[in-house]
Backbone as ProteinMPNN parsed JSONL, in Angstrom:
{"seq_chain_A": "XXXXXXXXXXXXXXXXXXXXXXXXXXXXXXXXXXXXX", "coords_chain_A": {"N_chain_A": [[-1.51, -26.43, 1.101], [-1.587, -24.86, 3.734], [0.055, -23.414, 2.939], [-0.782, -21.419, 0.679], [-2.637, -20.035, 1.781], [-1.316, -18.368, 3.472], [0.294, -16.889, 1.188], [-1.667, -15.289, 0.598], [-2.471, -13.974, 2.47], [-0.489, -12.692, 2.734], [-0.492, -11.139, 0.105], [-2.952, -9.729, 0.791], [-2.497, -8.173, 2.71], [-0.031, -6.934, 1.81], [-0.983, -5.144, -0.391], [-3.321, -3.831, 1.386], [-1.181, -2.021, 2.6], [-0.121, -0.724, 0.709], [-1.977, 0.969, -0.428], [-2.798, 1.999, 2.205], [-0.411, 3.678, 2.365], [-0.564, 5.332, 0.132], [-2.76, 6.778, 1.025], [-2.267, 8.139, 3.259], [0.19, 10.471, 1.709], [-1.34, 11.221, -0.022], [-3.344, 12.268, 1.688], [-1.55, 14.289, 2.868], [-0.381, 15.039, 0.847], [2.107, 15.204, 0.035], [2.802, 13.168, -2.268], [1.953, 14.673, -4.177], [3.366, 17.13, -4.396], [6.113, 14.797, -4.935], [5.315, 14.334, -7.545], [5.369, 16.719, -9.066], [8.1, 18.905, -8.29]], "CA_chain_A": [[-3.142, -25.731, 1.787], [-1.101, -23.6, 4.372], [1.137, -22.043, 2.087], [-1.579, -20.982, -0.084], [-3.231, -19.733, 2.716], [-0.292, -17.478, 3.722], [0.449, -16.101, 0.15], [-3.005, -14.907, -0.044], [-2.498, -13.309, 3.607], [0.928, -11.328, 2.57], [-0.937, -10.825, -0.736], [-3.71, -8.406, 1.149], [-1.412, -7.144, 3.33], [0.754, -5.862, 0.683], [-2.593, -4.75, -0.516], [-3.417, -3.013, 2.139], [-0.516, -1.198, 2.87], [-0.088, 0.296, -0.544], [-3.545, 1.548, 0.127], [-2.085, 2.684, 3.444], [0.786, 4.775, 2.503], [-1.194, 6.165, -0.883], [-3.687, 7.53, 1.667], [-0.883, 9.145, 3.501], [0.587, 10.678, 0.845], [-2.965, 12.022, -0.498], [-3.782, 13.248, 2.88], [-0.476, 15.272, 3.463], [0.347, 16.116, -0.458], [3.377, 14.761, -0.607], [2.267, 12.395, -3.238], [1.519, 15.899, -6.038], [5.296, 17.689, -4.41], [7.234, 14.135, -5.322], [5.692, 14.325, -9.091], [6.231, 18.281, -9.529], [9.535, 19.444, -7.615]], "C_chain_A": [[-2.651, -24.317, 2.688], [-0.696, -22.608, 3.726], [0.348, -21.509, 1.179], [-2.743, -19.862, 0.731], [-2.292, -18.545, 2.91], [0.058, -17.041, 2.524], [-0.869, -15.353, 0.179], [-3.01, -13.977, 1.64], [-1.51, -12.377, 3.046], [-0.04, -10.56, 1.544], [-1.785, -9.484, -0.472], [-2.994, -7.893, 2.184], [-0.637, -6.514, 2.663], [-0.433, -5.159, 0.228], [-2.925, -3.706, -0.097], [-2.404, -1.874, 2.766], [0.158, -0.468, 2.037], [-0.992, 1.169, -0.294], [-2.847, 2.909, 1.367], [-1.281, 4.331, 3.454], [0.468, 5.673, 1.118], [-2.548, 6.889, -0.538], [-2.87, 8.706, 2.204], [0.012, 10.461, 2.863], [-0.454, 11.56, 0.341], [-3.256, 12.858, 0.454], [-2.598, 14.304, 2.744], [-0.12, 15.912, 2.023], [1.341, 16.183, -0.885], [3.429, 14.406, -2.062], [2.553, 13.795, -4.793], [3.209, 16.442, -6.043], [5.84, 16.658, -5.07], [6.344, 13.98, -7.047], [6.131, 15.945, -9.685], [7.137, 18.443, -8.391], [9.721, 20.509, -7.434]], "O_chain_A": [[-3.054, -23.165, 2.528], [-0.907, -21.397, 3.795], [1.105, -20.764, 0.557], [-3.497, -19.068, 0.169], [-2.713, -17.557, 2.308], [0.482, -15.988, 3.0], [-0.797, -14.521, -0.725], [-3.945, -13.176, 1.665], [-1.852, -11.2, 2.925], [-0.453, -9.456, 1.902], [-1.611, -8.436, -1.094], [-3.205, -6.685, 2.292], [-0.512, -5.324, 2.953], [-0.685, -4.294, 1.067], [-2.945, -2.672, -0.766], [-2.87, -0.912, 3.377], [0.972, 0.372, 2.421], [-0.631, 2.271, 0.118], [-2.586, 4.111, 1.314], [-1.394, 5.406, 4.043], [1.159, 6.676, 0.943], [-3.29, 7.436, -1.354], [-2.8, 9.855, 1.768], [0.436, 11.344, 3.609], [-0.226, 12.77, 0.366], [-3.43, 14.058, 0.242], [-3.043, 15.403, 2.412], [0.336, 17.052, 1.931], [1.729, 16.858, -1.839], [3.949, 15.11, -2.927], [3.11, 13.734, -5.889], [4.036, 16.358, -6.951], [6.315, 17.105, -6.115], [7.057, 13.337, -7.817], [6.995, 16.218, -10.519], [6.681, 17.943, -7.362], [10.786, 20.874, -6.936]]}, "name": "protein", "num_of_chains": 1, "seq": "XXXXXXXXXXXXXXXXXXXXXXXXXXXXXXXXXXXXX"}
């Protein structure tokens, strides 16, 4: 049971990290610059 909770926590953390990075890129406009250098 503890292992399942750990995996769930890791998945949630990874999702939050991905959202955080995406927001930072969209805010700075770096994402658009990377797509069209």
